[in-house]
mmCIF file as gemmi writes it, N, C-alpha and C atoms, coordinates in Angstrom:
data_model
loop_
_atom_site.group_PDB
_atom_site.id
_atom_site.type_symbol
_atom_site.label_atom_id
_atom_site.label_alt_id
_atom_site.label_comp_id
_atom_site.label_asym_id
_atom_site.label_entity_id
_atom_site.label_seq_id
_atom_site.pdbx_PDB_ins_code
_atom_site.Cartn_x
_atom_site.Cartn_y
_atom_site.Cartn_z
_atom_site.occupancy
_atom_site.B_iso_or_equiv
_atom_site.pdbx_formal_charge
_atom_site.auth_seq_id
_atom_site.auth_asym_id
_atom_site.pdbx_PDB_model_num
ATOM 1 N N . UNK Axp A 1 ? 103.633 83.814 91.1 1 0 ? 1 A 1
ATOM 2 C CA . UNK Axp A 1 ? 104.288 84.943 91.737 1 0 ? 1 A 1
ATOM 3 C C . UNK Axp A 1 ? 103.998 86.232 90.974 1 0 ? 1 A 1
ATOM 4 N N . UNK Axp A 2 ? 103.934 86.119 89.653 1 0 ? 2 A 1
ATOM 5 C CA . UNK Axp A 2 ? 103.652 87.317 88.85 1 0 ? 2 A 1
ATOM 6 C C . UNK Axp A 2 ? 102.27 87.893 89.163 1 0 ? 2 A 1
ATOM 7 N N . UNK Axp A 3 ? 101.287 87.024 89.353 1 0 ? 3 A 1
ATOM 8 C CA . UNK Axp A 3 ? 99.934 87.487 89.676 1 0 ? 3 A 1
ATOM 9 C C . UNK Axp A 3 ? 99.904 88.154 91.044 1 0 ? 3 A 1
ATOM 10 N N . UNK Axp A 4 ? 100.615 87.573 91.997 1 0 ? 4 A 1
ATOM 11 C CA . UNK Axp A 4 ? 100.673 88.153 93.343 1 0 ? 4 A 1
ATOM 12 C C . UNK Axp A 4 ? 101.322 89.526 93.296 1 0 ? 4 A 1
ATOM 13 N N . UNK Axp A 5 ? 102.429 89.63 92.558 1 0 ? 5 A 1
ATOM 14 C CA . UNK Axp A 5 ? 103.121 90.915 92.45 1 0 ? 5 A 1
ATOM 15 C C . UNK Axp A 5 ? 102.231 91.962 91.796 1 0 ? 5 A 1
ATOM 16 N N . UNK Axp A 6 ? 101.518 91.596 90.748 1 0 ? 6 A 1
ATOM 17 C CA . UNK Axp A 6 ? 100.632 92.551 90.073 1 0 ? 6 A 1
ATOM 18 C C . UNK Axp A 6 ? 99.525 93.028 91.013 1 0 ? 6 A 1
ATOM 19 N N . UNK Axp A 7 ? 98.956 92.113 91.782 1 0 ? 7 A 1
ATOM 20 C CA . UNK Axp A 7 ? 97.918 92.497 92.749 1 0 ? 7 A 1
ATOM 21 C C . UNK Axp A 7 ? 98.483 93.414 93.823 1 0 ? 7 A 1
ATOM 22 N N . UNK Axp A 8 ? 99.665 93.091 94.309 1 0 ? 8 A 1
ATOM 23 C CA . UNK Axp A 8 ? 100.3 93.917 95.337 1 0 ? 8 A 1
ATOM 24 C C . UNK Axp A 8 ? 100.575 95.32 94.805 1 0 ? 8 A 1
ATOM 25 N N . UNK Axp A 9 ? 101.003 95.427 93.567 1 0 ? 9 A 1
ATOM 26 C CA . UNK Axp A 9 ? 101.256 96.744 92.964 1 0 ? 9 A 1
ATOM 27 C C . UNK Axp A 9 ? 99.982 97.59 92.943 1 0 ? 9 A 1
ATOM 28 N N . UNK Axp A 10 ? 98.869 96.956 92.559 1 0 ? 10 A 1
ATOM 29 C CA . UNK Axp A 10 ? 97.599 97.681 92.512 1 0 ? 10 A 1
ATOM 30 C C . UNK Axp A 10 ? 97.201 98.173 93.895 1 0 ? 10 A 1
ATOM 31 N N . UNK Axp A 11 ? 97.349 97.316 94.885 1 0 ? 11 A 1
ATOM 32 C CA . UNK Axp A 11 ? 96.972 97.689 96.245 1 0 ? 11 A 1
ATOM 33 C C . UNK Axp A 11 ? 97.859 98.812 96.766 1 0 ? 11 A 1
ATOM 34 N N . UNK Axp A 12 ? 99.166 98.669 96.574 1 0 ? 12 A 1
ATOM 35 C CA . UNK Axp A 12 ? 100.092 99.704 97.033 1 0 ? 12 A 1
ATOM 36 C C . UNK Axp A 12 ? 99.788 101.038 96.362 1 0 ? 12 A 1
ATOM 37 N N . UNK Axp A 13 ? 99.527 100.999 95.067 1 0 ? 13 A 1
ATOM 38 C CA . UNK Axp A 13 ? 99.224 102.234 94.339 1 0 ? 13 A 1
ATOM 39 C C . UNK Axp A 13 ? 97.943 102.881 94.853 1 0 ? 13 A 1
ATOM 40 N N . UNK Axp A 14 ? 97.027 102.057 95.356 1 0 ? 14 A 1
ATOM 41 C CA . UNK Axp A 14 ? 95.758 102.579 95.85 1 0 ? 14 A 1
ATOM 42 C C . UNK Axp A 14 ? 95.883 103.2 97.245 1 0 ? 14 A 1
ATOM 43 N N . UNK Axp A 15 ? 96.811 102.698 98.062 1 0 ? 15 A 1
ATOM 44 C CA . UNK Axp A 15 ? 96.874 103.15 99.451 1 0 ? 15 A 1
ATOM 45 C C . UNK Axp A 15 ? 98.049 104.068 99.771 1 0 ? 15 A 1
ATOM 46 N N . UNK Axp A 16 ? 98.998 104.196 98.843 1 0 ? 16 A 1
ATOM 47 C CA . UNK Axp A 16 ? 100.177 105.03 99.128 1 0 ? 16 A 1
ATOM 48 C C . UNK Axp A 16 ? 100.387 106.036 98.004 1 0 ? 16 A 1
ATOM 49 N N . UNK Axp A 17 ? 101.149 107.081 98.329 1 0 ? 17 A 1
ATOM 50 C CA . UNK Axp A 17 ? 101.485 108.078 97.308 1 0 ? 17 A 1
ATOM 51 C C . UNK Axp A 17 ? 102.828 108.711 97.647 1 0 ? 17 A 1
ATOM 52 N N . UNK Axp A 18 ? 103.406 109.37 96.673 1 0 ? 18 A 1
ATOM 53 C CA . UNK Axp A 18 ? 104.654 110.09 96.878 1 0 ? 18 A 1
ATOM 54 C C . UNK Axp A 18 ? 105.812 109.191 97.277 1 0 ? 18 A 1
ATOM 55 N N . UNK Axp A 19 ? 106.574 109.664 98.271 1 0 ? 19 A 1
ATOM 56 C CA . UNK Axp A 19 ? 107.753 108.917 98.725 1 0 ? 19 A 1
ATOM 57 C C . UNK Axp A 19 ? 107.381 107.546 99.283 1 0 ? 19 A 1
ATOM 58 N N . UNK Axp A 20 ? 106.262 107.472 99.987 1 0 ? 20 A 1
ATOM 59 C CA . UNK Axp A 20 ? 105.831 106.191 100.553 1 0 ? 20 A 1
ATOM 60 C C . UNK Axp A 20 ? 105.522 105.196 99.43 1 0 ? 20 A 1
ATOM 61 N N . UNK Axp A 21 ? 104.913 105.663 98.354 1 0 ? 21 A 1
ATOM 62 C CA . UNK Axp A 21 ? 104.621 104.801 97.213 1 0 ? 21 A 1
ATOM 63 C C . UNK Axp A 21 ? 105.917 104.261 96.617 1 0 ? 21 A 1
ATOM 64 N N . UNK Axp A 22 ? 106.875 105.135 96.387 1 0 ? 22 A 1
ATOM 65 C CA . UNK Axp A 22 ? 108.157 104.69 95.822 1 0 ? 22 A 1
ATOM 66 C C . UNK Axp A 22 ? 108.869 103.712 96.752 1 0 ? 22 A 1
ATOM 67 N N . UNK Axp A 23 ? 108.83 103.979 98.045 1 0 ? 23 A 1
ATOM 68 C CA . UNK Axp A 23 ? 109.471 103.09 99.013 1 0 ? 23 A 1
ATOM 69 C C . UNK Axp A 23 ? 108.805 101.725 99.021 1 0 ? 23 A 1
ATOM 70 N N . UNK Axp A 24 ? 107.485 101.715 99.06 1 0 ? 24 A 1
ATOM 71 C CA . UNK Axp A 24 ? 106.758 100.443 99.083 1 0 ? 24 A 1
ATOM 72 C C . UNK Axp A 24 ? 106.974 99.646 97.797 1 0 ? 24 A 1
ATOM 73 N N . UNK Axp A 25 ? 107.022 100.333 96.661 1 0 ? 25 A 1
ATOM 74 C CA . UNK Axp A 25 ? 107.268 99.641 95.384 1 0 ? 25 A 1
ATOM 75 C C . UNK Axp A 25 ? 108.676 99.052 95.355 1 0 ? 25 A 1
ATOM 76 N N . UNK Axp A 26 ? 109.641 99.762 95.91 1 0 ? 26 A 1
ATOM 77 C CA . UNK Axp A 26 ? 111.011 99.246 95.969 1 0 ? 26 A 1
ATOM 78 C C . UNK Axp A 26 ? 111.073 98.002 96.851 1 0 ? 26 A 1
ATOM 79 N N . UNK Axp A 27 ? 110.368 98.042 97.964 1 0 ? 27 A 1
ATOM 80 C CA . UNK Axp A 27 ? 110.322 96.88 98.853 1 0 ? 27 A 1
ATOM 81 C C . UNK Axp A 27 ? 109.662 95.702 98.145 1 0 ? 27 A 1
ATOM 82 N N . UNK Axp A 28 ? 108.57 95.968 97.457 1 0 ? 28 A 1
ATOM 83 C CA . UNK Axp A 28 ? 107.882 94.905 96.715 1 0 ? 28 A 1
ATOM 84 C C . UNK Axp A 28 ? 108.801 94.287 95.671 1 0 ? 28 A 1
ATOM 85 N N . UNK Axp A 29 ? 109.523 95.121 94.933 1 0 ? 29 A 1
ATOM 86 C CA . UNK Axp A 29 ? 110.452 94.591 93.922 1 0 ? 29 A 1
ATOM 87 C C . UNK Axp A 29 ? 111.466 93.652 94.558 1 0 ? 29 A 1
ATOM 88 N N . UNK Axp A 30 ? 111.966 94.044 95.712 1 0 ? 30 A 1
ATOM 89 C CA . UNK Axp A 30 ? 112.969 93.225 96.406 1 0 ? 30 A 1
ATOM 90 C C . UNK Axp A 30 ? 112.353 91.909 96.894 1 0 ? 30 A 1
ATOM 91 N N . UNK Axp A 31 ? 111.146 91.982 97.453 1 0 ? 31 A 1
ATOM 92 C CA . UNK Axp A 31 ? 110.491 90.787 97.983 1 0 ? 31 A 1
ATOM 93 C C . UNK Axp A 31 ? 109.991 89.848 96.885 1 0 ? 31 A 1
ATOM 94 N N . UNK Axp A 32 ? 109.652 90.417 95.736 1 0 ? 32 A 1
ATOM 95 C CA . UNK Axp A 32 ? 109.037 89.625 94.678 1 0 ? 32 A 1
ATOM 96 C C . UNK Axp A 32 ? 110.043 89.023 93.701 1 0 ? 32 A 1
ATOM 97 N N . UNK Axp A 33 ? 111.323 89.21 93.955 1 0 ? 33 A 1
ATOM 98 C CA . UNK Axp A 33 ? 112.317 88.616 93.06 1 0 ? 33 A 1
ATOM 99 C C . UNK Axp A 33 ? 112.205 87.096 93.108 1 0 ? 33 A 1
ATOM 100 N N . UNK Axp A 34 ? 112.18 86.494 91.953 1 0 ? 34 A 1
ATOM 101 C CA . UNK Axp A 34 ? 112.108 85.043 91.877 1 0 ? 34 A 1
ATOM 102 C C . UNK Axp A 34 ? 112.662 84.571 90.533 1 0 ? 34 A 1
ATOM 103 N N . UNK Axp A 35 ? 113.122 83.361 90.528 1 0 ? 35 A 1
ATOM 104 C CA . UNK Axp A 35 ? 113.589 82.771 89.275 1 0 ? 35 A 1
ATOM 105 C C . UNK Axp A 35 ? 112.384 82.227 88.531 1 0 ? 35 A 1
ATOM 106 N N . UNK Axp A 36 ? 112.291 82.51 87.244 1 0 ? 36 A 1
ATOM 107 C CA . UNK Axp A 36 ? 111.159 81.991 86.483 1 0 ? 36 A 1
ATOM 108 C C . UNK Axp A 36 ? 111.201 80.461 86.415 1 0 ? 36 A 1
ATOM 109 N N . UNK Axp A 37 ? 110.03 79.863 86.37 1 0 ? 37 A 1
ATOM 110 C CA . UNK Axp A 37 ? 109.91 78.412 86.309 1 0 ? 37 A 1
ATOM 111 C C . UNK Axp A 37 ? 109.656 78.004 84.865 1 0 ? 37 A 1
ATOM 112 N N . UNK Axp A 38 ? 110.333 76.962 84.44 1 0 ? 38 A 1
ATOM 113 C CA . UNK Axp A 38 ? 110.146 76.439 83.081 1 0 ? 38 A 1
ATOM 114 C C . UNK Axp A 38 ? 108.911 75.541 83.07 1 0 ? 38 A 1
ATOM 115 N N . UNK Axp A 39 ? 107.728 76.15 82.964 1 0 ? 39 A 1
ATOM 116 C CA . UNK Axp A 39 ? 106.491 75.381 83.02 1 0 ? 39 A 1
ATOM 117 C C . UNK Axp A 39 ? 106.327 74.457 81.814 1 0 ? 39 A 1
ATOM 118 N N . UNK Axp A 40 ? 106.84 74.854 80.675 1 0 ? 40 A 1
ATOM 119 C CA . UNK Axp A 40 ? 106.747 73.995 79.494 1 0 ? 40 A 1
ATOM 120 C C . UNK Axp A 40 ? 107.543 72.718 79.723 1 0 ? 40 A 1
ATOM 121 N N . UNK Axp A 41 ? 108.745 72.852 80.247 1 0 ? 41 A 1
ATOM 122 C CA . UNK Axp A 41 ? 109.576 71.682 80.533 1 0 ? 41 A 1
ATOM 123 C C . UNK Axp A 41 ? 108.947 70.783 81.58 1 0 ? 41 A 1
ATOM 124 N N . UNK Axp A 42 ? 108.372 71.383 82.627 1 0 ? 42 A 1
ATOM 125 C CA . UNK Axp A 42 ? 107.714 70.593 83.668 1 0 ? 42 A 1
ATOM 126 C C . UNK Axp A 42 ? 106.505 69.849 83.126 1 0 ? 42 A 1
ATOM 127 N N . UNK Axp A 43 ? 105.73 70.498 82.296 1 0 ? 43 A 1
ATOM 128 C CA . UNK Axp A 43 ? 104.562 69.835 81.692 1 0 ? 43 A 1
ATOM 129 C C . UNK Axp A 43 ? 104.99 68.686 80.787 1 0 ? 43 A 1
ATOM 130 N N . UNK Axp A 44 ? 106.097 68.874 80.092 1 0 ? 44 A 1
ATOM 131 C CA . UNK Axp A 44 ? 106.604 67.806 79.231 1 0 ? 44 A 1
ATOM 132 C C . UNK Axp A 44 ? 107.044 66.612 80.072 1 0 ? 44 A 1
ATOM 133 N N . UNK Axp A 45 ? 107.689 66.874 81.213 1 0 ? 45 A 1
ATOM 134 C CA . UNK Axp A 45 ? 108.102 65.788 82.103 1 0 ? 45 A 1
ATOM 135 C C . UNK Axp A 45 ? 106.889 65.024 82.629 1 0 ? 45 A 1
ATOM 136 N N . UNK Axp A 46 ? 105.846 65.74 82.989 1 0 ? 46 A 1
ATOM 137 C CA . UNK Axp A 46 ? 104.62 65.094 83.459 1 0 ? 46 A 1
ATOM 138 C C . UNK Axp A 46 ? 104.019 64.243 82.352 1 0 ? 46 A 1
ATOM 139 N N . UNK Axp A 47 ? 103.943 64.805 81.149 1 0 ? 47 A 1
ATOM 140 C CA . UNK Axp A 47 ? 103.389 64.058 80.016 1 0 ? 47 A 1
ATOM 141 C C . UNK Axp A 47 ? 104.209 62.809 79.739 1 0 ? 47 A 1
ATOM 142 N N . UNK Axp A 48 ? 105.527 62.906 79.805 1 0 ? 48 A 1
ATOM 143 C CA . UNK Axp A 48 ? 106.387 61.745 79.582 1 0 ? 48 A 1
ATOM 144 C C . UNK Axp A 48 ? 106.113 60.648 80.604 1 0 ? 48 A 1
ATOM 145 N N . UNK Axp A 49 ? 105.938 61.031 81.876 1 0 ? 49 A 1
ATOM 146 C CA . UNK Axp A 49 ? 105.656 60.047 82.928 1 0 ? 49 A 1
ATOM 147 C C . UNK Axp A 49 ? 104.294 59.394 82.731 1 0 ? 49 A 1
ATOM 148 N N . UNK Axp A 50 ? 103.305 60.202 82.333 1 0 ? 50 A 1
ATOM 149 C CA . UNK Axp A 50 ? 101.963 59.657 82.089 1 0 ? 50 A 1
ATOM 150 C C . UNK Axp A 50 ? 102.016 58.65 80.954 1 0 ? 50 A 1
ATOM 151 N N . UNK Axp A 51 ? 102.703 58.988 79.894 1 0 ? 51 A 1
ATOM 152 C CA . UNK Axp A 51 ? 102.839 58.08 78.755 1 0 ? 51 A 1
ATOM 153 C C . UNK Axp A 51 ? 103.592 56.825 79.158 1 0 ? 51 A 1
ATOM 154 N N . UNK Axp A 52 ? 104.659 57.005 79.927 1 0 ? 52 A 1
ATOM 155 C CA . UNK Axp A 52 ? 105.473 55.874 80.387 1 0 ? 52 A 1
ATOM 156 C C . UNK Axp A 52 ? 104.636 54.897 81.238 1 0 ? 52 A 1
ATOM 157 N N . UNK Axp A 53 ? 103.829 55.413 82.119 1 0 ? 53 A 1
ATOM 158 C CA . UNK Axp A 53 ? 103.015 54.571 83.003 1 0 ? 53 A 1
ATOM 159 C C . UNK Axp A 53 ? 101.721 54.094 82.339 1 0 ? 53 A 1
ATOM 160 N N . UNK Axp A 54 ? 101.327 54.778 81.305 1 0 ? 54 A 1
ATOM 161 C CA . UNK Axp A 54 ? 100.098 54.399 80.615 1 0 ? 54 A 1
ATOM 162 C C . UNK Axp A 54 ? 98.842 54.866 81.324 1 0 ? 54 A 1
ATOM 163 N N . UNK Axp A 55 ? 98.983 55.703 82.348 1 0 ? 55 A 1
ATOM 164 C CA . UNK Axp A 55 ? 97.837 56.247 83.061 1 0 ? 55 A 1
ATOM 165 C C . UNK Axp A 55 ? 98.248 57.494 83.817 1 0 ? 55 A 1
ATOM 166 N N . UNK Axp A 56 ? 97.241 58.222 84.28 1 0 ? 56 A 1
ATOM 167 C CA . UNK Axp A 56 ? 97.483 59.429 85.045 1 0 ? 56 A 1
ATOM 168 C C . UNK Axp A 56 ? 97.094 59.16 86.485 1 0 ? 56 A 1
ATOM 169 N N . UNK Axp A 57 ? 97.976 59.397 87.399 1 0 ? 57 A 1
ATOM 170 C CA . UNK Axp A 57 ? 97.67 59.191 88.818 1 0 ? 57 A 1
ATOM 171 C C . UNK Axp A 57 ? 98.942 59.208 89.637 1 0 ? 57 A 1
ATOM 172 N N . UNK Axp A 58 ? 98.766 59.348 90.938 1 0 ? 58 A 1
ATOM 173 C CA . UNK Axp A 58 ? 99.909 59.441 91.838 1 0 ? 58 A 1
ATOM 174 C C . UNK Axp A 58 ? 100.373 58.077 92.334 1 0 ? 58 A 1
ATOM 175 N N . UNK Axp A 59 ? 99.547 57.081 92.234 1 0 ? 59 A 1
ATOM 176 C CA . UNK Axp A 59 ? 99.943 55.769 92.763 1 0 ? 59 A 1
ATOM 177 C C . UNK Axp A 59 ? 100.494 54.859 91.699 1 0 ? 59 A 1
């Protein structure tokens, strides 16, 4: 989500200016709100499952 928001900011800054720029950035901030994901914890859970099963795979 952070990468998408950064790209959107660049595009908006390129195509809008003044009040329209501020309005579009405010809309983007509202749309881009998200809770951060604990990727370290998720990776640890995956590693624990792989170790538990003794292999990597979905089946």
